[in-house]
SEKOL-81885 format. One record per residue: residue in three letters; x negated, y negated, z negated of N, C-alpha, C, CB in turn. Coordinates in steps of 0.05 Angstrom, whole numbers, plus 5000, padded with zeros to 4 digits. Atoms other than C-alpha are relative to their C-alpha. Glycine has a CB too. Layout:
BEGIN
ALAXYZXYZXYZXYZ...
***
This chain:
BEGIN
UNK498050245006500249995000497849754998502050064968UNK501650264993497149335019501449864979500249875031UNK500050235011496548694981504649895004496949785021UNK497450154991503448345017502450334990499849875046UNK498449844984506749035020501050104965498250245026UNK499350015034506249044931501649745004496849964975UNK498150185007509248364928502150045014499349775001UNK498049875004514448574971501850174991500150025006UNK499049795016515949124933502149894972497250164990UNK499950145034516648724861501049675003496050004982UNK498550194991519048154899502549784975501450195022UNK497350005026526148154865500949994981500950084994UNK500649965036523448354795499149705000496950284986UNK501850285003519147694800501449755009497250015019UNK497750244996524847224824500849894963503750185022UNK499550045022526647204749497349814989500650274988UNK502650185017519946934727499249835006497850074995UNK502950224982517446564780500349684987500949965046UNK500650285018515945834751502949835029494749835001UNK498050184996521745324775498449935025500749764976UNK502150294979516744784812499650245017496149784985UNK501949944971512345304846502550165024496750304990UNK497249884987519845724876499949705027503650014968UNK499650154995521944974891498449975027500049874980UNK502250084974514844814937501650165023496150134996UNK499649924984515445354957501950075031499650074988UNK498050044983522245364988500349745020502150014984UNK500550274996521144585004497350045034498449854961UNK501849924978514544845057500750165015497950084995UNK498549774991518945455079501149785021502350184976UNK498250104997524544895099498449775029501349914969UNK501150084977519244445133499350045020499249955000UNK501449894970514444875182503550095010497050374997UNK497949904987521845125200501649795019501750114980UNK499450274986523944425216497449895028499949754971UNK502550094976517444265249499950205033496550084981UNK499949824974518144865294502250055018499450224995UNK497750034986525444745311499649775017502349974983UNK501650324980522744065338499250035016497849824993UNK501849964976517244365382502250225012496350114993UNK498049964978521744825407503049825017500850214989UNK497850184979528144415428497749775018502949764976UNK501850084985522243965452499050195039497849994975UNK499949804981520444575508502450075011498950204991UNK497649834985527044795516501449755016502550174976UNK498350204987530544135540498649865009501749864987UNK502150174981524543815570500650065032496550114993UNK498149884970527543855639500350235020499549855020UNK498649775000531344385633500950075039502949944975UNK497349964980535044215694498450055024502449705005UNK502250064986528544205741497450174994499749734996UNK502149875018523944775704499550175017500650104973UNK500349735000526745405730503049955030500650204959UNK498950144986530145355805502550234989498949945031UNK498949835000536645695811500350265002500649955005UNK500649634993537546575796502550025011499450274972UNK498849914994542346905826502950054979498450145008UNK498250005022546047085758500849894984500050094990UNK499050145021546546535726502449855020497649794982UNK499150104995550546255780502950174996498949905017UNK497049725002555746875770500550014976499550375008UNK498350005036555546845695501649705011497149944960UNK498250325009557746015704502650115014498749635017UNK496949904997564046345742501650194986500350105023UNK497649985026566246785698500349934977500650194993UNK500150115012564946415645503249785001497349935003UNK497950204980570345935686502150184997499349935036UNK498149894999574146495687501750004973499250235009UNK499049925030575046575616500549754993497850144978UNK500250165006574945905611503749945000497849895014UNK497949965002581545965639502650154995499949975009UNK498349795020584746465592500250305027504449804988UNK499449854979583247025651497550214989499849835033UNK502449715000578547775647498149815018501250395020UNK501850004989572447675677500450145027498250084985UNK499549884972572847855757498149905018502749945011UNK502350224988568047785816501450245030495250014984UNK498149974981571947815889503150174992498450145022UNK497649855005578648045855499950254980501050095026UNK500649725005575848615822499949934970497050145015UNK501550115029575748625739497350025001500850174972UNK502750075011568348545718499250144967500049674999UNK501949955037565448995660497750165006501950214969UNK502149975006559149235679497749844978499550025021UNK501050105020557148735627501849984979499049795006UNK497450075028561948555561500449674999498550124960UNK499850314996563847905566500049834974502549935015UNK501950285033560247545492500249665009494850064995UNK502750164996555647145529503149785026495850285020UNK497750144977562246925587501649824985502250215016UNK497350155014567246745529497549764973503150344976UNK501750285005561746255489500049875019497250014992UNK501450174975560045955555503449935011497250245027UNK496749974995568046015572501249744983501450334986UNK499450275016568745555506499749705003498850024981UNK501850204996563845115517500749725025497350175007UNK499750044980566644935582502449804996500150235015UNK497650134999573244805555500149694984501950214989UNK500050195015570844375497498949725010498750094980UNK501850234992565943865535501449985035496050104996UNK498950204979571643885602497150115023500149594985UNK501949964979565044185648502350065024497750274993UNK498049844978567244265720498349895016503449955006UNK501649964989564144275781499850345014498449894982UNK500649704990562644965832497650174975498449975037UNK501549815013558845475805497249934985499650185019UNK502550175007551345175808499649844987499149915014UNK499450075010553744705782501149964967500350015014UNK498149845032557444975717496950124990503550395008UNK502549835021550745385700497149784995498450355021UNK501450164993546144795713501449884964500349855035UNK499050135029550644425652499650184980502949924997UNK500149795008550945055610496950054989501250175020UNK503849945007542745105612499849964971497349745017UNK500650105020543944715560501550124972500449745007UNK498349835036547745185508496850295003505950265009UNK503749905008541245675524498649894985497949995021UNK502450075010537245215504499649904974499049845016UNK499949985036539445045430500250284999502949844980UNK500449645018540645785416497550114997501250255016UNK501749994999533945815438498449874976499949965021UNK501650145022530845335381501350294978501249574992UNK498449815024535345795327498150235003503850105006UNK502549674999531346465352497749914993499250185034UNK502249935011525146135342499749914968498049895017UNK499849945029526945935270500650204985501249894991UNK499349785008530146585260497250234993502150075022UNK503349904996522946865284498349994977498549825021UNK501750155021520246455233500250094976500449754997UNK499249815022523646665175500850234988500749954996UNK499149684995524447385192496350054991501550115044UNK503150055005516647355199498549954968499549745016UNK501050125019515246995138499950214969501849735000UNK500149815037518247545084498650105004502150214985UNK501949784991513848025114497449975010501150125018UNK502350065003508047685127497949704992499750105019UNK500850285023507646995087500149755034495050044976UNK498650234973508546225128497550105018500349564993UNK501350034979502046315158500750105026497950074994UNK500449874973502446795208502550024998498250275006UNK498050134992510346565205500149905024500549854985UNK499650314990508445915229498750085033497849714976UNK502049894960503946255290502050045018497950385004UNK497349954969509546645318502249805002502150334997UNK498250174990513546135312499649785019500949924981UNK501150104980509145695357500150105020498149964997UNK499749814965508446285409502249955010500150355003UNK498449984993514346405409502249785014500150104985UNK498250294990517545615417497949915034499349644965UNK501050174990511845525466500250245032497149884982UNK500849754989511846285504502349965029500450304975UNK499050034968512746205584502650245011496850055022UNK497149744982517346825596502549954979499150494999UNK497449955026521546675534502349715013498249894952UNK499450264990522645885562500750075034497049774993UNK498749884970524546235633502349914991500050365009UNK495949915006530146575601501349804992501050244974UNK498250245014532346005559499849845014499649894976UNK499550174987532345545608500850045019498649885002UNK498949934988536945895648502850064990498650155007UNK497449845004544046135642499550355003502349895023UNK500349915001542646745623500750234971498849895010UNK499249815030545347435569498549984976499850305005UNK502749975025538847545535499849804980497049995013UNK499850175019538946915504501050004973501049875009UNK497249905024545646955459499550234991503150055012UNK499749745013545147645451497250054987500950245022UNK502350015013537147595427499249844974498649925018UNK500150185017538847085390501950104963501349755019UNK498149745018544347655344498750094992501750225010UNK502449765019539048185340498749844985497450175017UNK502050005026534447825305500749824981497149935005UNK498550075022538947505259500850194985502049875005UNK498249675017542448185249497150174986501950315034UNK501649925013535348395223498549884974498750055015UNK500650145030533747895187502449904981498449735004UNK499350115024539947865153499850324982503449815003UNK501149745004537448735144498150014973498350085026UNK502550065018531748465108500849944972498449755010UNK497850055043536448125051500250274998504449824995UNK499449685012540148815049497650134979500250235030UNK501549905027534349105022498249964988499650174998UNK501950035018530948674993502749944974497349745010UNK499050075017536848744949501050294983501849815009UNK499049755028539649214884503849975016499449804948UNK496949964987547749534903501749844985501350315000UNK497250165007552948944895501349965005500649874995UNK498349974970557648684928498149745011504249954999UNK501750244966553548104962499150145013497349784999UNK501949844979549148614985502650125020497750294982UNK497749874970555648885022500549855011502850134998UNK498250244976557848245040496849985029500849514975UNK501549964994551248265062500150195040499350094975UNK499749844974550648895108502549945023500350304990UNK498050214981557948645136499349855025500649784984UNK501350314985554147985161497850205021497649704970UNK501449894984548648465193501250205015498150064989UNK497949684984553349035227502049685014502850354964UNK497450184982558248415251497349855021502749664974UNK501950104982551248085288498950075014498849914996UNK501249854982549148635310502150175020498150174984UNK497849984978556148835343500149735015502950064986UNK500350174992556048105366498850095024499249844985UNK500750044988549848275407501250215013498049944997UNK499649774980552548915431502349905026501250304981UNK497750034982559148625465498249665014503949984978UNK501250364985554647965494498750275022496549684973UNK502249794982549348565518499550285004497949974994UNK499549775015551049235504497450245007503150105009UNK503449915003543849445519499150024974497949805014UNK501349965024542749205453500150204981500449834990UNK499749775021544649715413498650144991501250155005UNK502249825003538450125427497749744987499150185034UNK502450265019534549405391501850104976500149555007UNK498450025016540249525338500550194993501649895005UNK498949795012543750125320499050164995501550085007UNK502349734990539050615346498049904977498250005039UNK502550115023533250345297500650034970499449675003UNK499250075027537450285245501850354990502549665002UNK498949735007540351025244496450165000502850145029UNK502549864993532451245255499349914981498349985024UNK501250105027530350785190501750174984500249664992UNK498549875020536351315159497750264986503050125016UNK501549704998531851985180497049944996500350165031UNK502350015016524051575164500049894977498349905012UNK501250055024521551655106502249814985497049875006UNK496750165013528951285081500149784996501150084974UNK499750325000527050675100502449954996499449845025UNK497150165008534750515094501850204989501749865027UNK498049825015540050825048501750075025501949854973UNK497649934986545151305086502049815007501350194987UNK496850215009551250875058499649725008500749974962UNK500950254986547350265081500150005027497549944993UNK500249894980546650525143502449995020499150234993UNK497249994988554250725156501149734996502050224988UNK498450185011556850135126499549745030498749924963UNK500650174992552849685173500450085030497949944989UNK499149874979554050165231503349925010499550284992UNK496950035005561750125217500649765011501150004971UNK500150145001561649465218499249805030499150044980UNK501350014960557949345292501550095020497250195008UNK498249974977563049665330502649915000500250245004UNK496750145002569049275302499849795032500449724960UNK499850064984566548705358500550185026498649874997UNK498649874966566549215418502950094999498350305013UNK497049835008572549605385501749825014501050044965UNK499050294996575648915392500950035045496449694986UNK500850074969573448895473502050235003496350035015UNK498649754991575749635490503449974989498250294984UNK497149925000582849545462501349735015501350074967UNK498250094988583748935493499850085035499949734991UNK499349944979581349245560501950244999498050035014UNK497749785005586849855541502649895010500450084968UNK496050025009593149375522499449865044501949574954UNK498950104976592249075596499250275028498249665005UNK499649854994591749745627496750085023502949955006UNK502749924980583949775657497950184994498449795004UNK502049895012580550245620499250265010500550004975UNK500749944988579850685674497449945016501450005004UNK502250214976575850145720497649954973502049555018UNK502849975014571150045662498350145004500050054980UNK501949764992569350755660499150015015500350205002UNK501149884974568050845726497949755003502550055028UNK501950154993563850115725498250034972501249725010UNK500949845024561350365662497850174994501550134996UNK502749814982557150945692499749945011499450215009UNK502350154996554650565731498249964995500049895000UNK502750095011551150225699498150154970500749694993UNK501549705026548750805645497450115019503050394993UNK502149914979546151065712497449775018502150135023UNK501750264996543350375731497950054972502249674998UNK501349995018539850415668497850134985501149994992UNK502049775006536551025658497550035030502250354996UNK502749884976533351055733501750105026497750344987UNK499049884982538951465770501349965024500950114992UNK499750064979540751045808499149625005503050125004UNK501950254996536450365837501749845024496650105010UNK497050184989541249835858497549725004503649944965UNK501050205014536249245840497649984985501649944987UNK502449935020529749215801498550005017499750254984UNK502449854987522749345814499250255013498850024987UNK499949684983523450065829502349995019500550294977UNK498250054976529149865882498050125026501049645002UNK500649964980527150085949497949765023502550085005UNK500150264983527349385980498849884984502449845009UNK501650255012523949045922496849945004500450024972UNK503750025004516348785917499550214981498649674984UNK500349765023512749275874499749854981497650215000UNK500250115026512449125801497049835003500350254975UNK502250014994505149175804498049705013500350205014UNK500850164990504248655855501349734985500450065027UNK498750115016509148245817498749934980501750114995UNK502150115032505048205750497549885008498950284975UNK502050094987499548065791500649745006499450145022UNK499450274992502747475819500749794988501550005013UNK499450165020505047195760498350014974502550054996UNK502450045007498947235722499149834983499049975016UNK500850255002497146575719501849864972500749855031UNK496250165023505446395679500250194981504150005020UNK499349805024505546955632498750074990501050205001UNK501849805018499547255614500950024966496549865002UNK497849965026501847145540502050194994501549794999UNK497949845003507647485555499650225009502149935009UNK501149854995505247985585498850214970498349855017UNK502149925029500448095515502150164986498549704977UNK496549985031507048135469501250265002503749745007UNK498549734985510348615521498250264995500449965038UNK502049795001504349085513499150014970497549955021UNK500849975038503948975431501750134988500149734979UNK497849895022510949175412499450204993502750035005UNK500449745008510749895417496750014969499350205037UNK502650025020502849855385500349964969498449765009UNK499350195022505049335332501550254974502549715016UNK497049785014511649735318498850214981501950235029UNK501249705020507650445304498249944986498650275014UNK502749965023502450165263502449874972496049715009UNK497749955024508249915217501750114985500949964999UNK498349785018512750315210497950294996503450105019UNK502749785008506950815205498849954966496849905024UNK502049945023503250605153501049814982496649975006UNK499050205019506950035115502050124974501649785020UNK499449915026509150215043503449824986496849924982UNK496650114999516649735044501850055019500349735001UNK497649904989522549895075500249785025502750004977UNK499450254983523249175105497950015023499649724981UNK501749934979517049275143499850195023498350034991UNK499949714981517749985169503549935019500250404970UNK497350024979525349735192499049875022502649824990UNK500550244973522449245236497650075013499549654989UNK501449964990516049625253501650255023497950034982UNK498749884991521850185279502049855033501350084975UNK498550204991526149585310498149915029500549764974UNK501249964997519349455344499350135024499950024985UNK500649664974518750225376501449975023501450364988UNK497849984985524650225401501449835025501350004983UNK498750194990525649665438498249985024500349764982UNK502249964990518549665466499750315014498149934977UNK499149854985520650395493501050025021500750064994UNK498949964990525550265524499449775025501850044987UNK501650204978521349635565499150165023497249854987UNK500449774978517250155588501350195017498950134993UNK496949794982522750705609500049905025503849944987UNK498750194978525450075647497649955025500949674985UNK501050034977518850005689499250195014498549874999UNK500649834978517150625707501850225009497650124995UNK497649834987524350965713502049915007501050184988UNK497150004997530050515700499749815013502049994978UNK499650184984531949875733497949814988502949905003UNK502050135012525749485719500649635021496550235005UNK498550234988529248805721497249784986504149944986UNK502450245028524048105685502249994986498449595007UNK497950105026530847925639499550274980504149985012UNK499549695023530048715600497449884990500150435013UNK502349995025522248415575502049764980495749865013UNK499950075019525947935536500850024970500549925008UNK499349915032528848275466495950205001504550334995UNK503349955009520948635475498049844995498650125016UNK501650185008517447965480501049974964500449735021UNK498350135022522247865416498550074977503250104998UNK500249575020520148635380496849895000500950485030UNK504050014995512348375399499349844981498449855032UNK501450255012512147685362501050084979500449705008UNK500550015024515147945300499650274988501849854988UNK502349885014511548575292496949935000500050235007UNK503849934994504348435318499549804968497949785045UNK501650055020503647895261499650164967500849744998UNK499549855019505948385208497050185005503150145001UNK501349925001501048845231497249865003500750125009UNK502350255018495148225228500250034985499749724998UNK501349995038495848245161499150244995502349964972UNK500349685007496348955151496450075002502250215030UNK502449984988489949065189497849774986500549965032UNK502650075008485348495160500150154968499649635001UNK500249905034487248725089498850315004503650024981UNK501849715003485449475102496149915015502250335026UNK501850094987479649125145499149774998500550025018UNK500150375000477148435111497649915034497749854956UNK502450074988470648455159501849945027497550245000UNK499750064969475348365223503349784984500750395032UNK498750195002479747755190499049775000501050034984UNK501550224986475147305229502149955029496350115008UNK498849904971476847685293503549914995499450405006UNK497950035000484447595278501149754998500750124988UNK499850224996484346945265499649915025498949904985UNK500450234973480646695320501450075025496949975011UNK497550014980485247215361503049915005500250175004UNK496850135012491846875327499549715016500549974956UNK500650244996488246175345500949975031497049944993UNK499749994966487646405423502449985002499250255018UNK497549974989493746715435502449734999501050264984UNK498350245001497346065398499149695026499549904963UNK500250244969492945575454501050105024496849915012UNK498849804963494746035506502349955002500050385006UNK497550025006501546015492500849735016500450004969UNK499550175006501845345488499749825029498749954977UNK500850104981498345125544501450125028497450014998UNK498650164975502645555588502350034998499450075027UNK497050125002509145385563499849675012501150004963UNK500650344981506444555578499850005042495949874987UNK499649964978504344865643503750075015498050214999UNK496649884989512245215659502249824996501150284983UNK497350115006516244705627499249685019500949974959UNK499950234979512744135682499950035021498549855000UNK499550024972513144425734503549955011498750295012UNK496950214985518644155790500250265016499749615023UNK498849754996521944825807503450015018500150104969UNK497550134998528644575834501450015034499449694989UNK499850044971528544745914502750085012497950145013UNK497549954990535845015916500849714993501650284988UNK498550134996538844505894499349725006501350044984UNK500550294988535143865919500750115035496049854992UNK500549814978535444365988503349915006498950394992UNK498149964993543144255976500549715004501550164985UNK499550265004543243535963498949745023498849984973UNK501150094988539043396018501050035024498150044995UNK498350044979543843666067502549904999500450185010UNK498050074995548843446036501749645010500650124979UNK500950335006546742646037498549985024498049924970UNK502850174967541642746111501450115013495850095009UNK499249954978545743196155502049815013500750244998UNK497450074990551242976203501750144993500349975023UNK497749905004558043016189500850265023501849765000UNK498649764982561243736209497350135015502749865026UNK502349834995554244036220500150264986497649874993UNK500249715008554244766219498150124982499750135020UNK502649915016549645066167499950354992499949804967UNK499749805017547845716151498550154985500750135008UNK501050025022546246036095498950375005502349884974UNK500749904999541246656082499650274982499149885006UNK499949845023541346936017502050094976498549914990UNK497250015017545647185959500349794979500550274985UNK499450215021543946615911500349775019497749964975UNK500150164984544546155976504250015002497650095027UNK496549964999552146405982500849964970501350345011UNK498250045026555046405905499549744993499450204975UNK500550395012551245655889500749885013497549844995UNK498450184988553845395950501349965015499549905004UNK498149925002559345685970503049924980499050194999UNK498050084971565945435992498049715003504549934993UNK500450274993562944786027501249935025497549945001UNK500250034981565344556082499750155022499049894998UNK501149794982562144836147498050164997499349925019UNK503049785007556745276112502450214992497049904966UNK499349685002557346026116497550194992501250115031UNK502049765003552946666097500550005041501450364973UNK501249824972550246866175496949955006501749905030UNK502849874998544447236168498150075025500450244989UNK501549894981542547446235500149755023501150305009UNK500950104966540247156305504149955013497550425025UNK497949984984547147396329502849824982500550355008UNK499050155016551247106272499249635014498750114969UNK500850304998548146396283500949855020497349975001UNK500250134965548646366359503349984997498350265034UNK497550004987557146626358500849854980501550265007UNK498950115007558546166303499049725003500450114983UNK501050325003554845546331498749874976502249835003UNK501150205022550245396275497149855004499750174973UNK502450304986545544716283498750034973501449585008UNK502349945028541644926214499450234992500949904975UNK499149855018540245436173497750004978500950285011UNK501649995023537345466102498350264994501749964979UNK501049835008532846006081497850044973499450055021UNK499750065020529946216014496450255001503750044984UNK502149784996522446516032499250264979497649845001UNK501049785002521046905979502950214984496949944984UNK497249855007528847235962499950115028503049804991UNK499249834981528947446037496750255008501249765028UNK502649884994521747736034500550264977497149764994UNK498949765007523848155976502350194991499250014991UNK496749694995530048465997503249834978498450544969UNK498850215017533847865943502249865031497049744982UNK497650124995538047656006500550155029499849665000UNK498649824986541647866066498849895032503549984993UNK500650084986537847596122497150285007500149704993UNK502549854985531448056152498049834995500250045032UNK502750255001523947726137499950035033496150114978UNK500150074969523847746214502249815007500450265019UNK498550335000528647146208498549835006501249874975UNK502250145006523246866184498049875017499050144988UNK502250044972518146886236501449945024498150275008UNK498650224972522946726294500049674986504350115011UNK499250245014524846176249497149745016499950084957UNK502350204999517745846245497750045026498350044970UNK500250094970516945976322500849885017500150095011UNK498350154983522445706351502849814987500950215020UNK497950245012526645186301497449924985503450084978UNK501950165004523744636274500449914971499949785021UNK498950175028523844406195500149794986499550054987UNK499050285009527343856165499750054981502449875004UNK501150055036526043976089499150264999502649934971UNK502549805018520944376058500049884974496649995012UNK501049965023520344595992499050184980501049944994UNK501549645012515445065956499749944967495650095017UNK499650045013516745175885498850354998502249834996UNK501649695012513645875847502750054989496950004972UNK497349795007521446135841500850125018502449904991UNK499149874965523346185918498150055015501649815019UNK502150174967516445955957502049865016498450265028UNK497950214977518945556017503150075004498950035034UNK497950075005525145386009501149795017500049954977UNK499950194983527245036077502750075019497349985015UNK498150054988531844776117499249965042501049744981UNK499749994968532144906200501050025008499550075014UNK498550184971534144506259499550225018498349665013UNK499149864989536544976300499649955040502549984986UNK499550104974534844986381501450245012497349895017UNK498349884978540345186419499650245023500549815013UNK500949914983537145326479499050314991498249805008UNK501749715004532245896454502250134986496850004979UNK498149755020537346166400502650175021502249784967UNK498049844976541746266465499250285011500349805028UNK501649894986536046556506499550314973497249745011UNK501449865020533846916447502250274999499449814969UNK497549825016541247326434500650055027502849864976UNK498949844972542447396515497950215002500149825031UNK502149874996536247706515499350404983497949754991UNK499849815021538248246464498449984967499050235013UNK501050005023533748016404503149894980497049795002UNK497650145025539947966340498749984973502950224994UNK501049975028535548076284502050054976498649744993UNK498550025018540448396238499349944979501150154998UNK501749955024541448336173499450244987500749884983UNK501549755008538748796123502250144972496249904989UNK498749985018544448806071502749764997498050024981UNK498150095009550948506046503349975024498649754989UNK497749944980556348746107500149765019503150044984UNK499450244986554648156146499250025031498549774987UNK500349934973553848216229497349785000502949945022
***
């Protein structure tokens, strides 16, 4: 048992004997550090939130689903009920739409709702600090808070309208409350805390049901692993965690939609385990994960390190710690990291899956570092240097992430609206373009030379990275043809979408190409 393990084991007994002045000083210092970290996180998240990340297809989809819930409808896509993800985040954003009267198309709503995730991300930083402080002290917790406040990958997620931010906050807050549960003897207050932890886990699951693996599963494992969590406590927490999702299922059943729910969830489970590859880096139409990691190393190096440390640090904490609180967090980190590793090699390896893995790595790594420094005092300098480098690296990459201008699709929309001749026919070629820009006058999805010619298109909008990586309707060969035969009238280069270009078509060359049999058919979407 380490020194801090011993302190944690007797902390509840020492509470009554701790000098009041010293206790107030500790609480005051913790409070000030939490406030400062919150302000740092707020600055990173609200600074240029509208232009730091280009619009992502999921954002505009979720914004449209939130608008439907704001209008009192169940989420649907193209007229069919949508059950691939639970509606927790859509309900939250729908409430914001109703309260503030937000309006606009799906892209405008997504950009306005980004502020919600920015604020939630600030609370996640504070919760991370409070959680690590309970297990490793104020210093390591402050380091974890600074790294999370500035982590470039987390900023990318918190700066977009993604489900991971509210779900991750609920997961981390639930584990913080679980630490309070394990720190108390049996009492009525402990039962209330158990209910609170369970409901927070339930909220996470009803926002993104995959988080059950980050909450309920490690909690169940904690019962078996060195009796970390008492069986009765785990049962009560799990029972409360089921409540939000049970209410969701009851709503579905009341509308007679349970068969559709089962059908869509079955597909979702198959996607998660990798039996069906529709999207992600393991999909045959996508760029390889290795190429993507190498390409983004200069932007997310510290984030990748945290992803890799989640399992290792979790194993150290779960296996070697003498306190139940630390072991529980170690198991949380292990299971979360395993899901991340599995998705990379076998499942639907999408970038957003790494969000909770980074959170797990950030709460377990400082604890493991403190334990290592106590076991081997000669390594304390190395641990301090590593912590300093990690903090400085994260701050540098975070500043870089928030100062880049990466809003190509918004700029292209604004330019076309203000600069193109009235009545111009514009062809869109990507999934993001369709969901973000339509409906709009004479704009339409025209992803092939044949459709551009048949519909009399004057201009065409392309996003280079999306088309080259399989996230578009048009084939990559269309870009090659446009570069040789059309004139770029608007160009924006950004790290997310590459070259966002509006091309002015030469009707003579287009007619000749199609007449000669060159159609360059689309690769997806059911368009011609």
